[in-house]
C-alpha positions in Angstrom: -22.9 -11.8 6.8 -22.9 -15.1 5.0 -21.7 -15.8 1.4 -19.6 -12.7 1.0 -17.7 -13.2 -2.3 -14.0 -12.5 -1.8 -11.1 -12.2 -4.2 -7.6 -12.9 -2.7 -4.4 -11.3 -4.0 -1.1 -12.3 -2.3 2.1 -13.5 -3.8 2.7 -16.2 -1.0 0.8 -19.4 -1.9 0.7 -20.6 1.7 -1.0 -17.3 2.8 -3.5 -17.7 0.0 -4.2 -21.3 1.1 -4.5 -20.3 4.8 -6.8 -17.3 4.0 -9.1 -19.4 1.8 -9.5 -22.0 4.6 -10.0 -19.4 7.3 -12.6 -17.4 5.4 -14.5 -20.5 4.2 -15.0 -21.5 7.8 -16.7 -18.1 8.3 -19.2 -18.8 5.5 -17.4 -16.5 3.0 -16.9 -17.6 -0.6 -13.4 -17.2 -2.1 -14.3 -16.9 -5.8 -10.8 -16.1 -7.1 -7.2 -15.9 -6.1 -3.9 -14.7 -7.6 -0.3 -14.1 -6.7 0.2 -11.6 -9.5 -0.4 -7.9 -9.1 -0.9 -7.6 -12.8 -3.8 -10.0 -12.7 -5.8 -8.4 -10.0 -7.8 -5.8 -12.0 -8.7 -8.3 -14.7 -9.8 -10.9 -12.2 -11.8 -8.4 -10.2 -13.7 -7.4 -13.3 -14.2 -11.0 -14.3 -15.3 -12.3 -10.8 -17.1 -9.2 -9.4 -16.3 -10.0 -5.8 -17.9 -8.1 -2.9 -14.5 -7.5 -1.3 -10.9 -7.7 -2.6 -8.3 -8.7 0.0 -5.0 -7.3 -1.3 -1.4 -7.6 -0.2 0.9 -4.6 -0.3 4.0 -6.1 -1.8 4.3 -8.4 -4.8 8.1 -8.6 -5.2 9.3 -6.8 -8.3 6.9 -4.6 -10.3 3.5 -3.2 -9.3 2.6 -2.9 -5.6 -0.7 -3.2 -3.9 -1.0 0.5 -3.8 -0.5 0.6 -7.6 -3.2 -2.0 -8.0 -5.6 -0.1 -5.8 -5.1 3.1 -7.7 -5.7 1.3 -11.0 -8.7 -0.6 -9.8 -10.4 2.3 -8.1 -10.0 4.5 -11.2 -11.9 1.9 -13.2 -14.2 0.6 -10.4 -14.7 3.4 -7.9 -17.1 1.3 -5.8 -14.6 -1.5 -5.3 -14.2 -2.6 -1.7 -10.6 -3.2 -0.8 -9.1 -4.6 2.4 -5.3 -4.4 2.5 -3.7 -7.3 4.3 0.0 -6.8 4.8 3.0 -7.4 7.0 3.9 -3.7 6.8 2.5 -1.4 9.5 4.3 1.9 9.0 1.9 4.8 9.8 2.4 6.5 6.5 1.7 3.3 4.5 -1.6 2.7 6.4 -2.7 6.3 6.0 -2.0 6.3 2.3 -4.1 3.1 1.9 -7.1 4.9 3.5 -6.4 8.0 1.4 -6.7 5.8 -1.7 -10.1 4.6 -0.7 -9.4 1.3 1.1 -12.2 0.0 3.3 -9.7 -1.5 5.8 -6.1 -2.2 6.5 -5.3 -5.3 8.5 -1.8 -6.4 9.4 -0.8 -10.0 9.1 -0.1 -10.4 12.8 -3.8 -10.0 13.6 -6.0 -13.0 14.2 -8.1 -14.3 11.3 -11.3 -13.0 13.0 -10.0 -9.4 12.7 -9.7 -9.9 8.9 -13.1 -11.5 8.7 -14.6 -8.5 10.6 -12.9 -6.1 8.2 -14.2 -8.0 5.2 -17.8 -8.0 6.7 -17.7 -4.2 7.3 -16.2 -3.6 3.9 -19.0 -5.7 2.3 -21.5 -3.5 4.2 -20.0 -0.4 2.5 -18.3 0.8 5.7 -14.7 1.7 6.5 -13.2 -0.4 9.2 -10.3 0.6 11.5 -8.5 -1.9 13.8 -8.6 -0.1 17.2 -4.8 0.2 17.4 -4.6 1.6 13.9 -7.4 4.0 14.6 -5.5 5.4 17.6 -2.3 5.8 15.6 -4.0 7.6 12.7 -5.7 9.9 15.2 -2.4 10.8 16.8 -0.9 11.5 13.3 -3.8 13.9 12.7 -2.9 15.8 15.9 0.8 15.8 15.3 0.7 16.6 11.6 2.2 14.8 8.7 6.1 14.7 8.7 6.4 12.2 5.9 8.5 12.9 2.8 5.4 12.6 0.7 3.8 15.5 2.4 6.9 17.7 2.4 8.1 17.2 -1.2 6.4 17.9 -4.5 5.8 15.0 -7.0 9.1 15.3 -8.9 11.1 15.7 -5.6 9.4 12.6 -4.2 10.3 10.6 -7.3 13.9 11.7 -7.1 14.0 11.1 -3.3 12.9 7.4 -3.8 15.6 6.8 -6.3 18.3 8.5 -4.1 17.1 6.4 -1.2 17.5 3.3 -3.4 21.2 4.2 -4.0 21.0 5.6 -7.5 23.5 8.4 -8.5 22.4 11.7 -9.9 23.6 10.6 -13.4 21.5 7.4 -13.2 18.4 9.3 -12.1 18.9 11.9 -14.8 19.0 9.1 -17.4 15.9 7.5 -16.1 13.9 10.7 -15.9 15.3 12.2 -19.1 16.6 15.2 -17.3 20.1 16.7 -17.0 22.4 15.7 -14.2 22.5 19.4 -13.2 18.7 19.5 -12.8 18.8 16.4 -10.6 21.5 17.9 -8.5 19.4 21.0 -7.9 16.3 18.8 -7.0 18.5 16.7 -4.7 19.7 19.7 -2.8 16.2 21.0 -2.4 15.2 17.6 -1.0 18.1 17.7 1.5 17.1 21.1 2.7 13.4 20.3 3.0 14.0 17.0 4.9 17.0 18.1 6.9 19.1 15.2 5.7 22.5 15.1 3.9 23.7 11.5 3.5 22.3 8.8 1.3 22.0 6.5 4.3 19.8 9.0 6.1 17.5 9.2 3.0 17.3 5.4 2.9 16.3 5.1 6.6 13.7 7.8 6.1 12.2 6.2 3.0 12.0 2.8 4.8 10.4 4.4 7.8 7.6 5.9 5.8 7.1 2.8 3.5 8.4 4.4 0.4 10.9 1.7 -0.3 11.3 -1.9 1.0 13.5 -2.5 4.0 
C-alpha cells in the first residue's frame, strides 16, 4: 500500500529520524512526529493519520498504554502499532487487549514494522509470528500475571509496593488509612505467594507493570 499516512510517537529523536527515513523509502508518508506522550492525542486528531506508531515508554508521566486508552476512548477506529523495546508477554497481550493493531519489538527489521503498518491500515490485526506463538501458549497455560489475580485496588497497591513505597506512603497517596493498606498488602502477598518487597519488584518487572 502506497502513501499510508503515519504519525510517529517516540521519545528518542534518533529513532524518530530513523523510522521516518525507513518508512519514507517504503512510500509511506510521515505526517507528524512527537516525543511527548501528552501531545499524541492532539496531534492524531489534528493530522488524522492512517496509522499511529507508538512507543511504550516516554520516561516520566504517561505511558504508551495510557495514550492508547485515551486515544481509543475518543477515536475508537484509530489504528495503533506499538513499537517498543519491551517484549514481556503480559505487556504485549495488554496492548492487544486495548485494541492495538500490532505490536512490534525494536529488534525486528524495518520491513516487519512496515508490514505491520500496512496491515493496520487495511483494518487488520497483525501478529509477528514469534509473538503469535507466545500469545497462543499463554492462552493454553492461563494468565498468571498480577493483573489477572488482583482486583483494581490491589493492583494499584502492588505497583506502589513494587516501587519501594511504604504502607504509610501509599496510604497518603491513596487517601486511605495505613491499616487499610496493610490489609490490602497482606491479601496481595497471599494471592501472589510472595512476602518480600524484592519479590514483588521482580514480579512487577517480569510482567511489565514497572520499569526495570
